[in-house]
N, C-alpha and C positions, 0 to 999 in steps of 0.2 A: 255231641251234646247228649247229656243222660237221658234215657228213655222217659224217666218220671217227670222230666221238664217239658216233654212234647206233647202234652195234653193239649188236643185240639178243641177249638170252640164247639159248644154244643150244637147239634144239627138244629135247623129251624124247627120250632115248636109246632105241634099238630093244633087244628083248630080247638079253641077252648070248648070244654064241655058245657051243657046247658047251665046257666047260672041259677044259682040259689035266688029265691024270691027277694030276700033281703038285698043281695047283690044288685038285682035289676032295679030295685027302688032306689038304692044309692047311686046306681048309675044315672037314673033319670034326675035325681037331684043334682049331682055333679054336672050333668049337661045343662040344666037350667042355669046354675051359677056361672058355668063357663061362658054360655051365650051372653049372659047379663054382663060379665066382666069385660067381654070383648066389645060389646056395645059402648061400654064406658071408657074404652081406650086403654085397657089394661093390656100388658105385653108379656110375652113368655120370659120367665127369668129362670135360669138353670142354677140350682143350688148343688155344687159339686161335693162329692164325699171321697174320703181316702180310699183307694183301692190296693189291690196287690196283684201279683202275677209272677210268672216265671220268665225266663229269657226267650220264650217262644210264645206267650199269650199274656193278656192282661183281663183282669175282671174290673170292669167299669161301673162305678156306682155314682148316682145323683139323683135328682129329682127336678121336674119341670113344673113350675107354679106361674100362675097369671097374677102379676102385681101392677100397682099403679105406677105409670111413668114418672120419673123424677130426674131432675138435673143433677142431682146429687148421687153418686154411687152409694155413699154411706147411708143416705136415706133409703134407697132401694134395698140394700142389705138388710136394714133394720126392719123391713117390712116382712122378712121371712124368719124373724127371730122371736124366741120367747112365745108368749101366748098368741102373737100374731101369726105363727106358722101354723097354729091349729085352725085359724080361720082363712088362711090363703087357699085360693082356688087351684087345684091341680089341673094340668093341662093333660087330658087323657090322650094317650096314643100319639104323642108329639113326636115328630121326627127330629133326631138329634144326630148332628154330625161329630164323629169322634176323630180327632186328628192326632195321631201317634208318629212322631218322628217324621212328619210330611206325608204319611199315608192316611188317607181319609176313608172312614167307614160310616155308613148311615145305619142307625139303630133306632128302634121303636120304644117309647116308654110304655108301661102297662097302663091299665085304666085309672090308676091312682097317680099318674105322672112319675112313678118310680123307674129308674134306669138301673138294671142289674142285668149286665150281659157279658158275655166273654168275647174278646176280639182278638185275633191272631196277630201278633207283632213281634219284632225282633228287638230286644232291649238289653242294655248291660245291666248287672245286679246293682243294687242300691236304689236310692230315692231318684225317681224321674218325674217328669210332669207332662201330662197329655192336656189337650185342649177340647172343649166341649162348646158347641154352638147350636142354635136352633133359629128357625126363621123369626125375624122380628126382634130377636134378643141379642144381647152383647156376649161375646166370646168369654168363657171363664176357663180357668186352669184347675186341674184336679191332680193332687200328689198321688203317686203310685209306688208301692214298695216292691222292687223286683227281687224275687228270692234267687240267691246264688245257686248254680247247680251243684255246688259243693255243701250247701247248707244241709244238715240233718236234724236239727232241733228247732221247734217253733213253740210259741206260747199262746194260748187261748185262755182269755179272762172274762169273767162275768163282770158286770158293772154294779148293779144295785146291791148294796150291802156287802160287796167284795172290795171294790176300790173307793165306793162312795156310800157314806152312811145315808140311807134314804127312809128306813122304816116303811118300806114299801106296803106292807100289808095293811097299814092305817089308811084307809082311803082319802080321808080329808087331807092328811099330812102329804101324802103321795101327791094329791092334786095341787096342794100348795107348792110343792117342791117343783112340780112340772110346769105349771101355768105362771107362777108368780115370781119365785125366786130365780136369781141369775147365778152364774157359776161362781160368783164371789161369796155367795151366802151358803153354797153346799159344803158339806164336811167330808173330808177325804177320811179313809180308814187309816188309822195309825199304823205306820210302818210299811205299808204296801208300796208306796212309791219307791222307797229305798230298796226293798227287795226286787222290784221290777227293774230298777236301774242296775242292780248288781247282776240280775239275769242277763239283761241286755249286754253289760260288760263282758260277762263271760261267754256270751254268743252274739257278737256284734252283728253278724250277717243273717240272724234268724228272724222270720217274720213275727210280728206281733199282732194278734187279732183280739179286738174286744168285741165280745157277743152277748147281746142283750135282747130282752123281749120288749124294750122301748120303742116308741114310734120314731120313724124317720124325722119327723118334725123336730125333734129335740136334738138332733145330730150336731148341729152348729154348737149349742151350749154344752153339750158333752165333750166335744172336741177342745173347746176353750177351757173347760174344767180340767180335763186331763193335761193340758198343757201348762196351765197356771200352777198346778199341784206337781209338776216335774214328773209325770208318768211318761215312759216312752211313747212316741208316737207310733200309731198303727192303724190298720184297717178297722172300721166301725161297722158291724153287721147288725142292723136293726130290722124292725118289721113295720108293716103298715097297717094301722089299726083299722077295724071295721070288718064287714063281712067278707067271706071268701066266695068262690064259685059254688061251694057245695054245704056252707054252714053259716050261722048267724055271726058267730065271733071266731077270730083267728086263734089257733093255739100257740100260745108261747113256748110250750115244750117242743111241739112239732117244728117249729121254727129254729129252735137251738139244734134239735136232733138233726134236721136236714142239713144245716150248715156244718155240723161236726163231721158228718158223713161226707160233705162235699169237699171239705178241707183234706180228709184223708185220701178222697179219689183225685183231688188237684195235686197232691204231693205223696204219692204212695211210699216213698221212701223215707219220709218225715217221721220223727218221733215228737209227739206233742206233750208239752207240760200243760196240764189242764188245772185252772185256778177258779174256785168258785166259793159258795158259802153253804151252811147247812139249814138254810131257812126255807128255801124253795125246792126246785127240782134238780139243781146241779148234781147232787150226789147220784141220783138215780140216772141221769142222762150220761154222766161221766162213766158210771159203772156198766151201762150199756156198751159204750164205746170200748171200754177196757175188755169186756167179754167178747165182743165181736171182732176187735182188732187190737189185741194185746201187744203185737209187735209195732204198733203206731203210737203207744202211749209210754212215756219215760217215767211220769209220776203224776199224782193227783194231789193237789193242795187245796185244803178246805179251811175257810175262815170260820171260826165257830162264833156265833152271835150270842150276845149277853142273854141272861134268862128272860129279861123283859122282851128282848127282840125275838127270842125263840118263841115265847108265848104268842106274840102277835104274828108270828109266821106260821103257827099251828103246830110246833113242836120241832124237833130235829131229829135225824136218823142216828143210829149207833154206829160208832166208829169201828166197833168189833166186828161188824157185819162185813167189813172188807179184809179181815184178817189173813183170808186165804188167797187174796188177790195176787196175780203175777206181777203187778207193779206196786211200789210204795204209794200209801195213802197217809198224808200228813195233815195233822189238825192243829190249830192254834188260834187264839182269839185275835192275833194281829200279824203284822208283816214280820216283827222281830222274831216272834216264836217259830214262824215258819222258816225263816232264814236260818235259825239255828239248826233246825232239823235237816234242812238241805246241806248245810255244812258237814253235819254228822254223816250223811250219806255220800258225801263227796261230790254232790251234784252243784255245789258252789265252791270254787276253789278261791281261798283267801289269797293265794299268790298269783291268782290270775291278773295278767297286766291289764291295767285300767285303760280302755280305749274310749274315747268320747265318741258316743253314738251319733249317727247322722241324724239330721233333722229334715222333715219334709220341706219342699220349697214353700215359699209364701204364695 
């Protein structure tokens, strides 16, 4: 087995440092809500997220929330969707049993109920399913994409204003998109789904990762949006809003930077195709990765915002700033323009045999 696929699970984490005052206040607030929810008979519900892994380990993602008991699974699922997901009570430090091919491992959620841990497991490449359960709750299944030992190319994509037109810098519209609209009312970026499908056809065994600064609360909505608009299925890496152990607010840029470096560490022989837009921090973050790990990046694709979108986003960086980069930087306002440039570079073969990509298990 290739050494690059034998990454072992991270060692147990050391004790958390002294919490920031804001985090301590948040903890007391969540403790109060959790005690109140349990007295009212609410039970633990696991919201599974799509994960990824190699043939030797799996990154397990999910969240544990306390929800009102219901005879209908559909009603229970709806209680953690849309705006309700932001009012749900997280189950801090919940014990979760992960069942992978009959082997069970107990993991602990963080103080926000988020499960993000690496478990050693032996699985075959392709889409697999693992089971998650916790005391008092029903068992749920999570899809996991296992990367082949022979895979050498992967793709990382931003979401806001890259695959989905959100006008994120406008606070009121962003709030409307997040708390009110469902996936049917969100607008896909023209041509991007077709581009991603072509990339998946050209590299059917490659991992697909969607990396965003959005909150885990909206993961189910984003997953349905990607599916309805025919984007390839893949792991979704979001963040947990609120204070951290050392600051009032989480850093979206640091969240992306940390996960990009983790992907390089997880798959050291992988070359990544990085896709983002020129309205936030994607260019800067991707540029840092190209500079520090040029052998792990095959190309950078940047979707150019319209003049109005760019103004709202605070301007855009200049494409010529990357003219001396060791990897290609491609710019276009939509997926069709980026696809043409990829064709010109030979990164998308028109003669590539079309292979229907696998879909994650339901």
